[in-house]
PDBQT receptor file of N, H, CA, C and O in Angstrom, charges set to zero:
ATOM      1  N   UNK A   1      71.124  54.290 113.124  1.00  0.00    +0.000 N 
ATOM      2  CA  UNK A   1      70.777  53.008 113.668  1.00  0.00    +0.000 C 
ATOM      3  C   UNK A   1      69.792  52.318 112.716  1.00  0.00    +0.000 C 
ATOM      4  O   UNK A   1      68.765  52.889 112.350  1.00  0.00    +0.000 OA
ATOM      5  N   UNK A   2      70.104  51.148 112.342  1.00  0.00    +0.000 N 
ATOM      6  H   UNK A   2      70.938  50.684 112.638  1.00  0.00    +0.000 HD
ATOM      7  CA  UNK A   2      69.285  50.360 111.418  1.00  0.00    +0.000 C 
ATOM      8  C   UNK A   2      68.231  49.577 112.198  1.00  0.00    +0.000 C 
ATOM      9  O   UNK A   2      68.526  48.947 113.213  1.00  0.00    +0.000 OA
ATOM     10  N   UNK A   3      66.996  49.633 111.700  1.00  0.00    +0.000 N 
ATOM     11  H   UNK A   3      66.756  50.145 110.875  1.00  0.00    +0.000 HD
ATOM     12  CA  UNK A   3      65.919  48.871 112.323  1.00  0.00    +0.000 C 
ATOM     13  C   UNK A   3      65.889  47.459 111.755  1.00  0.00    +0.000 C 
ATOM     14  O   UNK A   3      66.197  47.236 110.585  1.00  0.00    +0.000 OA
ATOM     15  N   UNK A   4      65.518  46.525 112.595  1.00  0.00    +0.000 N 
ATOM     16  H   UNK A   4      65.268  46.706 113.546  1.00  0.00    +0.000 HD
ATOM     17  CA  UNK A   4      65.379  45.143 112.127  1.00  0.00    +0.000 C 
ATOM     18  C   UNK A   4      64.096  45.029 111.303  1.00  0.00    +0.000 C 
ATOM     19  O   UNK A   4      63.238  45.910 111.347  1.00  0.00    +0.000 OA
ATOM     20  N   UNK A   5      63.980  43.952 110.566  1.00  0.00    +0.000 N 
ATOM     21  H   UNK A   5      64.677  43.236 110.531  1.00  0.00    +0.000 HD
ATOM     22  CA  UNK A   5      62.776  43.732 109.765  1.00  0.00    +0.000 C 
ATOM     23  C   UNK A   5      61.526  43.665 110.649  1.00  0.00    +0.000 C 
ATOM     24  O   UNK A   5      60.461  44.156 110.274  1.00  0.00    +0.000 OA
ATOM     25  N   UNK A   6      61.672  43.058 111.810  1.00  0.00    +0.000 N 
ATOM     26  H   UNK A   6      62.537  42.659 112.114  1.00  0.00    +0.000 HD
ATOM     27  CA  UNK A   6      60.551  42.947 112.743  1.00  0.00    +0.000 C 
ATOM     28  C   UNK A   6      60.125  44.333 113.234  1.00  0.00    +0.000 C 
ATOM     29  O   UNK A   6      58.932  44.625 113.319  1.00  0.00    +0.000 OA
ATOM     30  N   UNK A   7      61.096  45.180 113.554  1.00  0.00    +0.000 N 
ATOM     31  H   UNK A   7      62.065  44.943 113.485  1.00  0.00    +0.000 HD
ATOM     32  CA  UNK A   7      60.797  46.535 114.009  1.00  0.00    +0.000 C 
ATOM     33  C   UNK A   7      60.136  47.349 112.899  1.00  0.00    +0.000 C 
ATOM     34  O   UNK A   7      59.195  48.101 113.152  1.00  0.00    +0.000 OA
ATOM     35  N   UNK A   8      60.624  47.198 111.686  1.00  0.00    +0.000 N 
ATOM     36  H   UNK A   8      61.388  46.587 111.481  1.00  0.00    +0.000 HD
ATOM     37  CA  UNK A   8      60.027  47.907 110.550  1.00  0.00    +0.000 C 
ATOM     38  C   UNK A   8      58.581  47.483 110.345  1.00  0.00    +0.000 C 
ATOM     39  O   UNK A   8      57.716  48.322 110.094  1.00  0.00    +0.000 OA
ATOM     40  N   UNK A   9      58.317  46.186 110.452  1.00  0.00    +0.000 N 
ATOM     41  H   UNK A   9      59.020  45.505 110.655  1.00  0.00    +0.000 HD
ATOM     42  CA  UNK A   9      56.959  45.660 110.284  1.00  0.00    +0.000 C 
ATOM     43  C   UNK A   9      56.040  46.205 111.370  1.00  0.00    +0.000 C 
ATOM     44  O   UNK A   9      54.901  46.580 111.091  1.00  0.00    +0.000 OA
ATOM     45  N   UNK A  10      56.530  46.251 112.607  1.00  0.00    +0.000 N 
ATOM     46  H   UNK A  10      57.455  45.946 112.833  1.00  0.00    +0.000 HD
ATOM     47  CA  UNK A  10      55.730  46.786 113.710  1.00  0.00    +0.000 C 
ATOM     48  C   UNK A  10      55.398  48.255 113.483  1.00  0.00    +0.000 C 
ATOM     49  O   UNK A  10      54.267  48.678 113.720  1.00  0.00    +0.000 OA
ATOM     50  N   UNK A  11      56.371  49.034 113.028  1.00  0.00    +0.000 N 
ATOM     51  H   UNK A  11      57.291  48.690 112.835  1.00  0.00    +0.000 HD
ATOM     52  CA  UNK A  11      56.135  50.450 112.753  1.00  0.00    +0.000 C 
ATOM     53  C   UNK A  11      55.141  50.636 111.610  1.00  0.00    +0.000 C 
ATOM     54  O   UNK A  11      54.282  51.516 111.666  1.00  0.00    +0.000 OA
ATOM     55  N   UNK A  12      55.259  49.813 110.580  1.00  0.00    +0.000 N 
ATOM     56  H   UNK A  12      55.958  49.098 110.535  1.00  0.00    +0.000 HD
ATOM     57  CA  UNK A  12      54.316  49.882 109.464  1.00  0.00    +0.000 C 
ATOM     58  C   UNK A  12      52.903  49.550 109.926  1.00  0.00    +0.000 C 
ATOM     59  O   UNK A  12      51.943  50.207 109.525  1.00  0.00    +0.000 OA
ATOM     60  N   UNK A  13      52.780  48.533 110.768  1.00  0.00    +0.000 N 
ATOM     61  H   UNK A  13      53.561  47.999 111.094  1.00  0.00    +0.000 HD
ATOM     62  CA  UNK A  13      51.471  48.149 111.300  1.00  0.00    +0.000 C 
ATOM     63  C   UNK A  13      50.871  49.268 112.149  1.00  0.00    +0.000 C 
ATOM     64  O   UNK A  13      49.673  49.542 112.066  1.00  0.00    +0.000 OA
ATOM     65  N   UNK A  14      51.699  49.907 112.958  1.00  0.00    +0.000 N 
ATOM     66  H   UNK A  14      52.671  49.685 113.026  1.00  0.00    +0.000 HD
ATOM     67  CA  UNK A  14      51.220  51.003 113.793  1.00  0.00    +0.000 C 
ATOM     68  C   UNK A  14      50.788  52.196 112.938  1.00  0.00    +0.000 C 
ATOM     69  O   UNK A  14      49.793  52.854 113.241  1.00  0.00    +0.000 OA
ATOM     70  N   UNK A  15      51.534  52.466 111.879  1.00  0.00    +0.000 N 
ATOM     71  H   UNK A  15      52.342  51.931 111.632  1.00  0.00    +0.000 HD
ATOM     72  CA  UNK A  15      51.183  53.570 110.987  1.00  0.00    +0.000 C 
ATOM     73  C   UNK A  15      49.867  53.285 110.270  1.00  0.00    +0.000 C 
ATOM     74  O   UNK A  15      49.037  54.181 110.114  1.00  0.00    +0.000 OA
ATOM     75  N   UNK A  16      49.674  52.047 109.838  1.00  0.00    +0.000 N 
ATOM     76  H   UNK A  16      50.348  51.319 109.965  1.00  0.00    +0.000 HD
ATOM     77  CA  UNK A  16      48.402  51.668 109.208  1.00  0.00    +0.000 C 
ATOM     78  C   UNK A  16      47.250  51.866 110.184  1.00  0.00    +0.000 C 
ATOM     79  O   UNK A  16      46.195  52.377 109.807  1.00  0.00    +0.000 OA
ATOM     80  N   UNK A  17      47.447  51.465 111.433  1.00  0.00    +0.000 N 
ATOM     81  H   UNK A  17      48.304  51.051 111.740  1.00  0.00    +0.000 HD
ATOM     82  CA  UNK A  17      46.409  51.626 112.455  1.00  0.00    +0.000 C 
ATOM     83  C   UNK A  17      46.108  53.108 112.679  1.00  0.00    +0.000 C 
ATOM     84  O   UNK A  17      44.958  53.494 112.888  1.00  0.00    +0.000 OA
ATOM     85  N   UNK A  18      47.150  53.927 112.634  1.00  0.00    +0.000 N 
ATOM     86  H   UNK A  18      48.084  53.613 112.464  1.00  0.00    +0.000 HD
ATOM     87  CA  UNK A  18      46.958  55.362 112.824  1.00  0.00    +0.000 C 
ATOM     88  C   UNK A  18      46.146  55.958 111.669  1.00  0.00    +0.000 C 
ATOM     89  O   UNK A  18      45.286  56.812 111.887  1.00  0.00    +0.000 OA
ATOM     90  N   UNK A  19      46.416  55.511 110.457  1.00  0.00    +0.000 N 
ATOM     91  H   UNK A  19      47.114  54.818 110.279  1.00  0.00    +0.000 HD
ATOM     92  CA  UNK A  19      45.644  55.989 109.309  1.00  0.00    +0.000 C 
ATOM     93  C   UNK A  19      44.185  55.539 109.391  1.00  0.00    +0.000 C 
ATOM     94  O   UNK A  19      43.289  56.271 108.972  1.00  0.00    +0.000 OA
ATOM     95  N   UNK A  20      43.943  54.361 109.920  1.00  0.00    +0.000 N 
ATOM     96  H   UNK A  20      44.671  53.766 110.261  1.00  0.00    +0.000 HD
ATOM     97  CA  UNK A  20      42.572  53.900 110.116  1.00  0.00    +0.000 C 
ATOM     98  C   UNK A  20      41.862  54.801 111.131  1.00  0.00    +0.000 C 
ATOM     99  O   UNK A  20      40.713  55.191 110.928  1.00  0.00    +0.000 OA
ATOM    100  N   UNK A  21      42.551  55.121 112.210  1.00  0.00    +0.000 N 
ATOM    101  H   UNK A  21      43.484  54.804 112.375  1.00  0.00    +0.000 HD
ATOM    102  CA  UNK A  21      41.978  56.027 113.208  1.00  0.00    +0.000 C 
ATOM    103  C   UNK A  21      41.678  57.391 112.587  1.00  0.00    +0.000 C 
ATOM    104  O   UNK A  21      40.633  57.986 112.854  1.00  0.00    +0.000 OA
ATOM    105  N   UNK A  22      42.587  57.875 111.768  1.00  0.00    +0.000 N 
ATOM    106  H   UNK A  22      43.435  57.392 111.551  1.00  0.00    +0.000 HD
ATOM    107  CA  UNK A  22      42.379  59.172 111.120  1.00  0.00    +0.000 C 
ATOM    108  C   UNK A  22      41.125  59.151 110.257  1.00  0.00    +0.000 C 
ATOM    109  O   UNK A  22      40.329  60.089 110.289  1.00  0.00    +0.000 OA
ATOM    110  N   UNK A  23      40.950  58.092 109.493  1.00  0.00    +0.000 N 
ATOM    111  H   UNK A  23      41.596  57.329 109.467  1.00  0.00    +0.000 HD
ATOM    112  CA  UNK A  23      39.770  58.026 108.627  1.00  0.00    +0.000 C 
ATOM    113  C   UNK A  23      38.488  57.962 109.454  1.00  0.00    +0.000 C 
ATOM    114  O   UNK A  23      37.462  58.517 109.060  1.00  0.00    +0.000 OA
ATOM    115  N   UNK A  24      38.549  57.287 110.596  1.00  0.00    +0.000 N 
ATOM    116  H   UNK A  24      39.382  56.836 110.916  1.00  0.00    +0.000 HD
ATOM    117  CA  UNK A  24      37.378  57.227 111.473  1.00  0.00    +0.000 C 
ATOM    118  C   UNK A  24      37.065  58.594 112.062  1.00  0.00    +0.000 C 
ATOM    119  O   UNK A  24      35.901  58.995 112.096  1.00  0.00    +0.000 OA
ATOM    120  N   UNK A  25      38.086  59.323 112.531  1.00  0.00    +0.000 N 
ATOM    121  H   UNK A  25      39.032  58.998 112.503  1.00  0.00    +0.000 HD
ATOM    122  CA  UNK A  25      37.862  60.658 113.082  1.00  0.00    +0.000 C 
ATOM    123  C   UNK A  25      37.274  61.592 112.035  1.00  0.00    +0.000 C 
ATOM    124  O   UNK A  25      36.389  62.392 112.339  1.00  0.00    +0.000 OA
ATOM    125  N   UNK A  26      37.760  61.491 110.808  1.00  0.00    +0.000 N 
ATOM    126  H   UNK A  26      38.479  60.841 110.561  1.00  0.00    +0.000 HD
ATOM    127  CA  UNK A  26      37.239  62.339 109.739  1.00  0.00    +0.000 C 
ATOM    128  C   UNK A  26      35.772  62.000 109.468  1.00  0.00    +0.000 C 
ATOM    129  O   UNK A  26      34.944  62.897 109.312  1.00  0.00    +0.000 OA
ATOM    130  N   UNK A  27      35.454  60.711 109.412  1.00  0.00    +0.000 N 
ATOM    131  H   UNK A  27      36.127  59.982 109.539  1.00  0.00    +0.000 HD
ATOM    132  CA  UNK A  27      34.076  60.280 109.194  1.00  0.00    +0.000 C 
ATOM    133  C   UNK A  27      33.175  60.751 110.334  1.00  0.00    +0.000 C 
ATOM    134  O   UNK A  27      32.081  61.262 110.091  1.00  0.00    +0.000 OA
ATOM    135  N   UNK A  28      33.627  60.584 111.566  1.00  0.00    +0.000 N 
ATOM    136  H   UNK A  28      34.515  60.169 111.764  1.00  0.00    +0.000 HD
ATOM    137  CA  UNK A  28      32.840  61.014 112.718  1.00  0.00    +0.000 C 
ATOM    138  C   UNK A  28      32.595  62.522 112.667  1.00  0.00    +0.000 C 
ATOM    139  O   UNK A  28      31.506  62.991 112.998  1.00  0.00    +0.000 OA
ATOM    140  N   UNK A  29      33.600  63.266 112.257  1.00  0.00    +0.000 N 
ATOM    141  H   UNK A  29      34.485  62.885 111.988  1.00  0.00    +0.000 HD
ATOM    142  CA  UNK A  29      33.463  64.710 112.142  1.00  0.00    +0.000 C 
ATOM    143  C   UNK A  29      32.405  65.072 111.107  1.00  0.00    +0.000 C 
ATOM    144  O   UNK A  29      31.593  65.972 111.321  1.00  0.00    +0.000 OA
ATOM    145  N   UNK A  30      32.425  64.361 109.985  1.00  0.00    +0.000 N 
ATOM    146  H   UNK A  30      33.085  63.630 109.811  1.00  0.00    +0.000 HD
ATOM    147  CA  UNK A  30      31.455  64.639 108.926  1.00  0.00    +0.000 C 
ATOM    148  C   UNK A  30      30.035  64.279 109.361  1.00  0.00    +0.000 C 
ATOM    149  O   UNK A  30      29.076  64.911 108.919  1.00  0.00    +0.000 OA
ATOM    150  N   UNK A  31      29.894  63.277 110.216  1.00  0.00    +0.000 N 
ATOM    151  H   UNK A  31      30.673  62.763 110.575  1.00  0.00    +0.000 HD
ATOM    152  CA  UNK A  31      28.583  62.812 110.634  1.00  0.00    +0.000 C 
ATOM    153  C   UNK A  31      28.038  63.556 111.855  1.00  0.00    +0.000 C 
ATOM    154  O   UNK A  31      26.841  63.496 112.136  1.00  0.00    +0.000 OA
ATOM    155  N   UNK A  32      28.899  64.242 112.567  1.00  0.00    +0.000 N 
ATOM    156  H   UNK A  32      29.871  64.290 112.339  1.00  0.00    +0.000 HD
ATOM    157  CA  UNK A  32      28.473  64.908 113.799  1.00  0.00    +0.000 C 
ATOM    158  C   UNK A  32      27.532  66.062 113.493  1.00  0.00    +0.000 C 
ATOM    159  O   UNK A  32      27.766  66.849 112.575  1.00  0.00    +0.000 OA
ATOM    160  N   UNK A  33      26.478  66.148 114.266  1.00  0.00    +0.000 N 
ATOM    161  H   UNK A  33      26.287  65.509 115.011  1.00  0.00    +0.000 HD
ATOM    162  CA  UNK A  33      25.537  67.248 114.112  1.00  0.00    +0.000 C 
ATOM    163  C   UNK A  33      25.900  68.437 114.985  1.00  0.00    +0.000 C 
ATOM    164  O   UNK A  33      25.641  69.585 114.624  1.00  0.00    +0.000 OA
ATOM    165  N   UNK A  34      26.493  68.161 116.117  1.00  0.00    +0.000 N 
ATOM    166  H   UNK A  34      26.704  67.229 116.410  1.00  0.00    +0.000 HD
ATOM    167  CA  UNK A  34      26.877  69.208 117.065  1.00  0.00    +0.000 C 
ATOM    168  C   UNK A  34      28.188  69.848 116.606  1.00  0.00    +0.000 C 
ATOM    169  O   UNK A  34      29.176  69.142 116.404  1.00  0.00    +0.000 OA
ATOM    170  N   UNK A  35      28.212  71.169 116.440  1.00  0.00    +0.000 N 
ATOM    171  H   UNK A  35      27.410  71.743 116.605  1.00  0.00    +0.000 HD
ATOM    172  CA  UNK A  35      29.434  71.847 115.969  1.00  0.00    +0.000 C 
ATOM    173  C   UNK A  35      30.640  71.661 116.888  1.00  0.00    +0.000 C 
ATOM    174  O   UNK A  35      31.775  71.588 116.416  1.00  0.00    +0.000 OA
ATOM    175  N   UNK A  36      30.399  71.583 118.201  1.00  0.00    +0.000 N 
ATOM    176  H   UNK A  36      29.478  71.642 118.584  1.00  0.00    +0.000 HD
ATOM    177  CA  UNK A  36      31.518  71.409 119.126  1.00  0.00    +0.000 C 
ATOM    178  C   UNK A  36      32.136  70.014 118.976  1.00  0.00    +0.000 C 
ATOM    179  O   UNK A  36      33.357  69.862 118.993  1.00  0.00    +0.000 OA
ATOM    180  N   UNK A  37      31.281  69.008 118.829  1.00  0.00    +0.000 N 
ATOM    181  H   UNK A  37      30.289  69.132 118.815  1.00  0.00    +0.000 HD
ATOM    182  CA  UNK A  37      31.795  67.654 118.645  1.00  0.00    +0.000 C 
ATOM    183  C   UNK A  37      32.509  67.553 117.303  1.00  0.00    +0.000 C 
ATOM    184  O   UNK A  37      33.565  66.928 117.204  1.00  0.00    +0.000 OA
ATOM    185  N   UNK A  38      31.937  68.163 116.278  1.00  0.00    +0.000 N 
ATOM    186  H   UNK A  38      31.079  68.670 116.359  1.00  0.00    +0.000 HD
ATOM    187  CA  UNK A  38      32.560  68.192 114.959  1.00  0.00    +0.000 C 
ATOM    188  C   UNK A  38      33.960  68.803 115.050  1.00  0.00    +0.000 C 
ATOM    189  O   UNK A  38      34.911  68.296 114.456  1.00  0.00    +0.000 OA
ATOM    190  N   UNK A  39      34.067  69.899 115.802  1.00  0.00    +0.000 N 
ATOM    191  H   UNK A  39      33.294  70.311 116.285  1.00  0.00    +0.000 HD
ATOM    192  CA  UNK A  39      35.351  70.574 115.969  1.00  0.00    +0.000 C 
ATOM    193  C   UNK A  39      36.354  69.686 116.706  1.00  0.00    +0.000 C 
ATOM    194  O   UNK A  39      37.527  69.643 116.337  1.00  0.00    +0.000 OA
ATOM    195  N   UNK A  40      35.908  68.986 117.733  1.00  0.00    +0.000 N 
ATOM    196  H   UNK A  40      34.955  69.021 118.033  1.00  0.00    +0.000 HD
ATOM    197  CA  UNK A  40      36.797  68.097 118.492  1.00  0.00    +0.000 C 
ATOM    198  C   UNK A  40      37.357  67.002 117.581  1.00  0.00    +0.000 C 
ATOM    199  O   UNK A  40      38.560  66.738 117.582  1.00  0.00    +0.000 OA
ATOM    200  N   UNK A  41      36.466  66.363 116.800  1.00  0.00    +0.000 N 
ATOM    201  H   UNK A  41      35.490  66.578 116.800  1.00  0.00    +0.000 HD
ATOM    202  CA  UNK A  41      36.932  65.321 115.895  1.00  0.00    +0.000 C 
ATOM    203  C   UNK A  41      37.889  65.881 114.843  1.00  0.00    +0.000 C 
ATOM    204  O   UNK A  41      38.854  65.215 114.468  1.00  0.00    +0.000 OA
ATOM    205  N   UNK A  42      37.631  67.098 114.366  1.00  0.00    +0.000 N 
ATOM    206  H   UNK A  42      36.847  67.639 114.671  1.00  0.00    +0.000 HD
ATOM    207  CA  UNK A  42      38.548  67.722 113.408  1.00  0.00    +0.000 C 
ATOM    208  C   UNK A  42      39.919  67.968 114.027  1.00  0.00    +0.000 C 
ATOM    209  O   UNK A  42      40.946  67.739 113.389  1.00  0.00    +0.000 OA
ATOM    210  N   UNK A  43      39.929  68.434 115.271  1.00  0.00    +0.000 N 
ATOM    211  H   UNK A  43      39.095  68.620 115.790  1.00  0.00    +0.000 HD
ATOM    212  CA  UNK A  43      41.203  68.683 115.949  1.00  0.00    +0.000 C 
ATOM    213  C   UNK A  43      41.992  67.396 116.153  1.00  0.00    +0.000 C 
ATOM    214  O   UNK A  43      43.201  67.358 115.924  1.00  0.00    +0.000 OA
ATOM    215  N   UNK A  44      41.302  66.340 116.585  1.00  0.00    +0.000 N 
ATOM    216  H   UNK A  44      40.320  66.370 116.771  1.00  0.00    +0.000 HD
ATOM    217  CA  UNK A  44      41.979  65.059 116.790  1.00  0.00    +0.000 C 
ATOM    218  C   UNK A  44      42.502  64.527 115.467  1.00  0.00    +0.000 C 
ATOM    219  O   UNK A  44      43.614  64.003 115.400  1.00  0.00    +0.000 OA
ATOM    220  N   UNK A  45      41.700  64.659 114.410  1.00  0.00    +0.000 N 
ATOM    221  H   UNK A  45      40.797  65.085 114.464  1.00  0.00    +0.000 HD
ATOM    222  CA  UNK A  45      42.129  64.230 113.075  1.00  0.00    +0.000 C 
ATOM    223  C   UNK A  45      43.413  64.966 112.665  1.00  0.00    +0.000 C 
ATOM    224  O   UNK A  45      44.357  64.341 112.183  1.00  0.00    +0.000 OA
ATOM    225  N   UNK A  46      43.447  66.273 112.854  1.00  0.00    +0.000 N 
ATOM    226  H   UNK A  46      42.680  66.781 113.246  1.00  0.00    +0.000 HD
ATOM    227  CA  UNK A  46      44.623  67.062 112.483  1.00  0.00    +0.000 C 
ATOM    228  C   UNK A  46      45.853  66.654 113.291  1.00  0.00    +0.000 C 
ATOM    229  O   UNK A  46      46.956  66.581 112.751  1.00  0.00    +0.000 OA
ATOM    230  N   UNK A  47      45.667  66.392 114.569  1.00  0.00    +0.000 N 
ATOM    231  H   UNK A  47      44.771  66.452 115.009  1.00  0.00    +0.000 HD
ATOM    232  CA  UNK A  47      46.788  65.957 115.405  1.00  0.00    +0.000 C 
ATOM    233  C   UNK A  47      47.312  64.614 114.956  1.00  0.00    +0.000 C 
ATOM    234  O   UNK A  47      48.523  64.404 114.894  1.00  0.00    +0.000 OA
ATOM    235  N   UNK A  48      46.403  63.697 114.640  1.00  0.00    +0.000 N 
ATOM    236  H   UNK A  48      45.419  63.868 114.690  1.00  0.00    +0.000 HD
ATOM    237  CA  UNK A  48      46.808  62.370 114.145  1.00  0.00    +0.000 C 
ATOM    238  C   UNK A  48      47.553  62.505 112.824  1.00  0.00    +0.000 C 
ATOM    239  O   UNK A  48      48.552  61.822 112.601  1.00  0.00    +0.000 OA
ATOM    240  N   UNK A  49      47.078  63.374 111.954  1.00  0.00    +0.000 N 
ATOM    241  H   UNK A  49      46.267  63.930 112.134  1.00  0.00    +0.000 HD
ATOM    242  CA  UNK A  49      47.716  63.571 110.650  1.00  0.00    +0.000 C 
ATOM    243  C   UNK A  49      49.143  64.096 110.820  1.00  0.00    +0.000 C 
ATOM    244  O   UNK A  49      50.067  63.643 110.145  1.00  0.00    +0.000 OA
ATOM    245  N   UNK A  50      49.305  65.049 111.722  1.00  0.00    +0.000 N 
ATOM    246  H   UNK A  50      48.555  65.418 112.270  1.00  0.00    +0.000 HD
ATOM    247  CA  UNK A  50      50.652  65.589 111.986  1.00  0.00    +0.000 C 
ATOM    248  C   UNK A  50      51.561  64.501 112.545  1.00  0.00    +0.000 C 
ATOM    249  O   UNK A  50      52.725  64.400 112.157  1.00  0.00    +0.000 OA
ATOM    250  N   UNK A  51      51.038  63.701 113.442  1.00  0.00    +0.000 N 
ATOM    251  H   UNK A  51      50.092  63.783 113.757  1.00  0.00    +0.000 HD
ATOM    252  CA  UNK A  51      51.833  62.645 114.047  1.00  0.00    +0.000 C 
ATOM    253  C   UNK A  51      52.222  61.594 113.009  1.00  0.00    +0.000 C 
ATOM    254  O   UNK A  51      53.361  61.128 112.986  1.00  0.00    +0.000 OA
ATOM    255  N   UNK A  52      51.281  61.231 112.163  1.00  0.00    +0.000 N 
ATOM    256  H   UNK A  52      50.356  61.609 112.182  1.00  0.00    +0.000 HD
ATOM    257  CA  UNK A  52      51.550  60.206 111.143  1.00  0.00    +0.000 C 
ATOM    258  C   UNK A  52      52.594  60.678 110.135  1.00  0.00    +0.000 C 
ATOM    259  O   UNK A  52      53.353  59.868 109.604  1.00  0.00    +0.000 OA
ATOM    260  N   UNK A  53      52.635  61.964 109.873  1.00  0.00    +0.000 N 
ATOM    261  H   UNK A  53      52.019  62.622 110.305  1.00  0.00    +0.000 HD
ATOM    262  CA  UNK A  53      53.590  62.502 108.904  1.00  0.00    +0.000 C 
ATOM    263  C   UNK A  53      54.996  62.667 109.482  1.00  0.00    +0.000 C 
ATOM    264  O   UNK A  53      55.961  62.828 108.735  1.00  0.00    +0.000 OA
ATOM    265  N   UNK A  54      55.112  62.629 110.806  1.00  0.00    +0.000 N 
ATOM    266  H   UNK A  54      54.328  62.498 111.413  1.00  0.00    +0.000 HD
ATOM    267  CA  UNK A  54      56.431  62.851 111.413  1.00  0.00    +0.000 C 
ATOM    268  C   UNK A  54      57.259  61.593 111.508  1.00  0.00    +0.000 C 
ATOM    269  O   UNK A  54      58.388  61.632 111.997  1.00  0.00    +0.000 OA
TER     270      UNK A  54
């Protein structure tokens, strides 16, 4: 099934937004002082990365 140009643009925009979220989660993880919070942000970052690659 071929996507329309509009659909492709929407998917590209969503992927860009996902990469922005990933960079924020990584930054938050690096800045977190609490190890549990750091771990949570790392887990969310990894999940986002897997999703973005699929």
